[in-house]
C-alpha positions in Angstrom: -242.4 10.1 238.5 -238.9 11.0 239.6 -236.3 11.8 236.9 -233.7 9.0 236.4 -229.8 9.8 237.0 -228.5 9.5 233.5 -224.9 7.9 233.4 -223.0 8.9 230.3 -220.6 5.8 229.7 -221.1 2.4 230.4 -217.4 1.3 231.3 -216.0 -0.1 234.5 -217.5 3.3 236.5 -220.9 3.7 235.0 -221.8 0.6 235.4 -220.1 0.4 239.0 -222.5 3.6 239.8 -225.8 2.5 238.0 -225.7 -1.1 240.6 -224.9 1.3 243.7 -227.4 3.9 242.6 -230.1 0.7 241.7 -229.2 -0.4 245.2 -230.0 2.3 247.2 -233.6 2.9 245.2 -232.5 6.0 243.0 -233.6 5.5 239.2 -230.8 5.7 236.7 -230.1 5.2 233.0 -227.1 4.6 231.4 -225.6 4.9 228.0 -223.1 3.7 225.9 -222.1 4.5 222.6 -220.5 1.7 221.3 -223.4 -0.7 220.3 -222.1 -4.1 221.7 -220.1 -4.5 224.9 -217.0 -6.9 224.3 -214.5 -8.4 226.7 -211.8 -6.0 225.4 -208.0 -4.9 227.5 -205.8 -7.3 229.4 -206.0 -7.7 233.0 -206.4 -5.6 235.8 -206.5 -5.1 239.5 -209.2 -4.5 242.0 -207.2 -3.3 245.5 -209.8 -4.4 248.9 -211.1 -1.1 248.8 -212.9 -1.1 245.5 -213.3 -5.1 246.2 -215.1 -4.6 249.3 -217.7 -2.0 247.0 -218.2 -5.0 244.3 -218.8 -7.5 247.5 -221.7 -5.4 248.8 -223.3 -5.3 245.5 -223.5 -9.0 245.8 -220.6 -9.9 243.0 -217.7 -11.8 245.9 -218.9 -15.5 244.1 -218.4 -14.5 240.3 -215.2 -12.4 241.3 -214.0 -15.4 242.9 -214.9 -17.8 239.8 -213.1 -15.7 237.4 -210.0 -13.7 239.1 -207.4 -14.5 241.0 -207.2 -13.7 244.5 -204.0 -12.0 244.9 -201.7 -13.1 247.7 -198.4 -11.0 246.9 -196.6 -8.1 245.3 -193.1 -8.2 245.1 -191.0 -5.7 243.6 -187.2 -6.4 241.6 -184.5 -5.0 240.2 -183.3 -5.4 236.5 -181.8 -8.8 237.8 -184.4 -10.6 239.2 -183.4 -9.6 242.6 -185.8 -8.9 245.5 -186.3 -5.4 246.7 -189.8 -5.9 248.5 -192.4 -7.8 249.2 -195.9 -7.7 251.2 -199.1 -10.1 251.1 -202.0 -8.7 250.0 -205.5 -9.0 250.3 -206.7 -11.5 252.7 -203.7 -12.6 252.9 -202.7 -9.5 254.5 -205.5 -9.0 257.0 -207.8 -7.1 254.7 -212.0 -8.5 255.2 -211.7 -9.2 251.1 -209.2 -10.0 248.5 -207.8 -8.7 246.0 -208.6 -9.8 242.6 -206.3 -10.2 239.4 -209.2 -10.2 236.8 -209.4 -9.9 233.1 -210.8 -6.1 232.3 -213.4 -7.9 230.0 -214.8 -10.4 232.6 -215.2 -7.5 235.1 -216.8 -5.6 232.2 -219.0 -8.1 231.4 -219.7 -9.2 234.8 -221.4 -5.9 235.6 -222.6 -5.5 232.2 -224.7 -8.7 232.8 -225.8 -7.9 236.3 -226.9 -4.2 235.5 -229.3 -6.1 232.4 -230.7 -8.4 235.2 -231.1 -5.8 238.2 -232.1 -2.5 236.4 -233.8 -4.1 233.1 -232.2 -3.8 229.6 -234.2 -0.5 228.8 -232.2 1.1 231.2 -228.6 -0.1 230.4 -228.9 1.3 226.3 -226.1 0.7 224.3 -225.1 2.2 220.4 -226.3 5.5 221.8 -223.6 8.1 222.0 -223.5 11.0 224.2 -223.2 14.3 222.3 -224.2 17.4 224.5 -226.5 18.3 228.3 -228.2 21.0 228.7 -229.9 22.4 232.0 -232.5 23.8 233.7 -233.5 24.8 237.1 -234.5 21.7 238.0 -233.6 19.1 235.6 -231.0 18.2 232.6 -231.5 17.1 229.2 -229.1 15.1 227.6 -228.5 15.0 224.0 -227.7 11.1 222.4 -226.9 9.5 218.9 -228.1 6.4 217.8 -224.6 5.0 216.2 -227.0 2.8 213.8 -227.6 6.1 211.8 -231.1 6.6 212.9 -231.3 9.9 214.4 -230.4 11.8 217.5 -232.7 11.6 220.5 -233.2 14.0 224.0 -233.5 11.9 227.7 -234.4 14.0 230.6 -232.8 13.4 234.1 -232.5 14.6 237.2 -228.7 14.7 236.7 -226.2 13.6 234.1 -222.6 11.7 235.1 -220.2 11.9 232.8 -218.1 8.2 232.7 -216.8 8.7 229.7 -213.1 8.4 229.7 -209.7 10.2 229.5 -211.4 11.4 226.2 -214.5 12.4 228.0 -216.7 14.9 225.8 -218.7 16.0 229.2 -215.4 16.8 230.8 -214.3 19.2 227.2 -217.6 20.9 227.5 -216.3 21.6 230.9 -212.9 22.7 229.8 -212.9 23.1 225.9 -209.4 24.4 226.1 -207.8 21.6 227.9 -205.8 19.7 225.1 -204.7 16.5 224.8 -203.7 14.3 227.8 -200.6 14.7 229.3 -198.0 12.2 228.0 -195.1 10.7 230.8 -192.9 9.6 227.2 -192.9 6.2 228.4 -195.0 3.5 226.5 -196.9 0.1 227.8 -197.2 -3.1 225.7 -199.6 -5.3 227.3 -200.4 -9.1 226.6 -201.5 -12.5 228.0 -199.6 -15.8 228.0 -200.7 -19.3 229.4 -197.5 -20.7 231.2 -196.0 -22.0 234.1 -197.2 -20.7 237.4 -193.9 -18.5 238.8 -194.1 -18.5 243.4 -197.6 -19.4 244.2 -199.5 -18.8 241.2 -201.1 -16.2 243.0 -198.4 -13.3 243.0 -198.3 -10.1 241.2 -194.7 -9.1 240.6 -192.8 -6.1 239.1 -189.1 -5.4 238.2 -186.7 -3.1 236.5 -187.4 0.6 237.2 -189.4 3.1 236.0 -187.1 3.6 232.2 -187.5 -0.3 231.6 -190.1 -2.1 233.5 -191.9 -5.5 233.6 -195.5 -6.4 235.6 -196.9 -9.4 235.5 -199.9 -11.5 237.3 -202.6 -14.1 237.1 -205.6 -13.5 236.0 -207.8 -16.9 235.4 -208.9 -19.2 237.8 -210.1 -21.4 234.6 -206.1 -22.1 233.4 -205.4 -22.3 237.3 -207.2 -25.2 238.0 -205.7 -26.5 235.0 -202.7 -26.2 236.5 -201.7 -23.3 234.2 -201.3 -19.8 234.8 -203.2 -17.1 232.0 -200.4 -14.3 232.8 -201.4 -10.2 232.2 -197.9 -8.8 231.3 -197.1 -5.3 230.8 -193.4 -4.2 229.1 -192.8 -0.4 229.6 -189.9 2.1 228.2 -189.2 5.2 228.3 -189.1 6.7 224.6 -187.4 9.8 223.0 -190.5 11.3 221.1 -193.2 13.7 222.5 -196.0 13.0 220.5 -198.0 9.6 221.6 -199.6 6.7 219.9 -203.2 6.6 220.2 -204.7 4.9 222.8 -206.9 2.0 221.3 -207.5 -1.2 223.4 -207.7 -3.0 219.6 -203.9 -1.5 218.9 -202.0 -4.3 218.0 -198.2 -4.0 217.4 -195.3 -6.5 216.5 -193.1 -7.5 219.7 -190.3 -6.4 217.6 -190.6 -2.9 219.0 -189.6 -3.5 222.7 -188.9 -7.5 223.1 -184.9 -6.8 222.5 -184.9 -4.7 225.6 -186.0 -7.5 227.3 -184.3 -10.3 225.9 -181.7 -11.1 229.0 -184.2 -10.8 231.8 -184.0 -14.5 232.4 -184.3 -14.7 236.2 -184.3 -18.3 238.5 -187.7 -17.6 239.2 -189.5 -16.3 235.8 -188.7 -16.0 232.1 -189.4 -12.8 230.9 -188.8 -13.2 227.2 -190.5 -16.1 226.9 -193.6 -15.1 228.5 -193.4 -12.5 225.6 -192.4 -14.5 222.8 -195.2 -16.6 224.1 -198.3 -14.4 223.3 -200.5 -14.3 220.4 -200.9 -10.4 220.4 -199.6 -7.4 221.9 -201.2 -4.3 222.7 -199.6 -0.8 222.8 -200.6 1.9 225.2 -198.9 5.3 225.9 -198.2 6.3 229.7 -201.0 9.2 230.0 -203.0 11.1 232.7 -204.4 14.8 233.1 -203.8 17.2 235.3 -206.4 17.4 238.3 -209.1 19.5 238.2 -210.2 22.5 240.3 -214.0 21.6 240.0 -215.7 18.5 238.3 -219.1 19.6 238.5 -220.9 22.2 236.7 -224.6 22.6 238.2 -226.5 19.3 237.8 -223.4 18.1 235.4 -220.4 15.6 237.0 -217.5 13.7 236.2 -216.5 10.3 237.4 -213.8 7.8 237.1 -211.1 8.4 234.4 -213.3 11.1 233.0 -212.7 13.1 236.5 -208.8 11.9 237.0 -207.3 10.0 234.7 -204.0 8.5 236.3 -200.9 6.7 235.1 -201.7 2.8 236.3 -199.3 2.8 238.8 -200.3 1.4 242.1 -203.3 -0.5 240.7 -205.5 2.2 241.3 -207.8 3.2 238.1 -210.7 0.8 237.7 -210.4 0.7 241.6 -210.9 4.7 242.4 -214.1 4.7 239.8 -215.5 2.0 241.8 -214.9 4.2 245.1 -216.2 7.2 243.1 -219.4 5.3 242.7 -220.1 4.2 245.8 -219.5 7.6 247.0 -221.7 9.1 244.6 -224.6 6.8 245.3 -224.3 7.3 249.0 -224.4 11.3 248.8 -227.5 10.9 246.3 -229.2 8.6 248.9 -228.9 11.5 251.5 -229.3 14.9 249.6 -230.7 16.7 247.0 -229.0 16.9 243.3 -227.0 20.0 244.0 -225.7 19.1 247.8 -225.3 15.4 246.7 -222.8 16.5 243.7 -220.8 19.3 246.3 -220.7 16.2 249.1 -219.4 13.7 246.5 -216.8 16.2 244.7 -215.5 17.5 248.8 -215.2 13.8 249.0 -213.2 12.6 246.1 -211.5 15.2 243.8 -209.0 16.0 246.6 -208.2 12.0 247.2 -207.6 11.3 243.8 -205.5 14.4 242.9 -203.0 13.3 245.1 -202.8 9.7 243.6 -202.7 11.1 240.5 -199.7 13.3 241.5 -198.0 10.5 243.6 -198.7 8.2 240.3 -196.4 10.6 238.4 -193.6 10.4 241.4 -194.1 6.5 240.7 -196.1 5.6 244.0 -194.9 2.6 245.7 -192.7 1.9 242.8 -190.5 4.5 244.2 -188.8 1.0 245.4 -187.2 0.0 241.9 -186.4 4.0 241.0 -184.5 3.6 244.1 -182.7 0.2 243.8 -181.7 1.4 240.0 -180.0 4.7 241.7 -177.8 3.6 244.3 -177.2 -0.2 243.1 -177.1 0.0 239.2 -174.8 -3.4 239.5 -177.3 -5.0 242.1 -176.9 -6.0 245.3 -175.9 -8.9 247.9 -179.1 -7.7 250.3 -181.4 -5.0 249.5 -180.9 -3.8 253.0 -177.5 -3.0 252.3 -178.5 -0.1 249.7 -182.0 0.5 251.4 -183.0 0.2 254.8 -186.1 -1.9 255.8 -187.8 0.8 257.2 -187.3 3.3 254.1 -188.8 0.5 252.4 -191.9 0.0 254.5 -192.7 3.9 254.7 -193.1 3.5 250.9 -195.6 0.9 251.5 -197.6 2.6 254.1 -197.7 6.0 252.8 -199.1 5.0 249.5 -201.9 2.6 251.0 -202.5 6.2 252.9 -202.5 8.5 249.8 -204.7 5.8 247.9 -207.1 4.8 250.7 -206.5 1.1 251.3 -205.0 0.4 254.4 -205.9 -2.7 256.4 -207.5 -0.1 259.0 -210.1 1.9 256.4 -211.1 -1.3 254.6 -212.4 -2.9 257.8 -213.9 0.0 259.0 -216.0 0.3 256.0 -216.9 -3.4 255.4 -220.5 -4.3 256.4 
């Protein structure tokens, strides 16, 4: 009997990995600490290179039924003046859409699909990863039942740490790494049902790195009623060095940030009204970690936020975890464990390290910083302060760094 690949963590990356492994006939079992998966969080974006992977897993219809197929991405200054706009997804010539979708909807879609395809015995909740031991030909994962009924062991051919930015698998590899790196910027996130802006499928970013507002619609159900469920993020630089806790359920009062956006009433969007219309607000610090020299020790490796936590700039966090999953499954389909892990790391570690470092320089959002620096009082036309060629080069460079040029996605589409 072939031993399974053990996946520690049942988030978006871990479940996508399980589905990719299953599609290639590789036995796999997922162990998730929480006893019940719930639709936590707010909106995320799936870039076309990640959407391609999920389409090839047969999930295209479900994504289209739940999320919004993003038509464009536009950047504006703090006065609502346009800096840069470009088509996205199908409108940009990709073979698959870009999706804006509720994180919880995507997570539950992956979970339901994994249960159906792998069987409930292979997707185990209420089982927290504790440690791993290795032999010459196997790994033994130690897990703790969160209902208090004790510990148990799982024997596998490899163990993949998909347990997030506070990964215990990573901590065992790098015990002196310390806490995530805080950028001294805080994100406040929520959703508000409102009238659609632009075509009802647009994503916008306004402001600059020290004060920014991002929003996009995420719900087909609202769209069918002529409304938009708008996911939004308000971001501010802060003067303190220690971040608040990272908690998907940490609700905070709007008074912490809303006054700074009180006059952001544009012809095309009323930011204060969106903030006021939200029923709740979650608070998150902007954090990441330095790229590692290696993700792999023997038969153990890392994936997603456990491997390369990055700032949520350029819509790449979940997308890169999905690309990790596909690459690792392909490597397992072609090689024994040790060479498979080596091939995976060689392909994905350098690629994601570049994105982590690019996001620290604000990635494609550099155009907002440049506009603020060169024209803090606004402009008649953006090309008076930023040449069109410079805007185009910044957008193109980030697509190449993050691996989602139209040509790259088309070359991998099946």
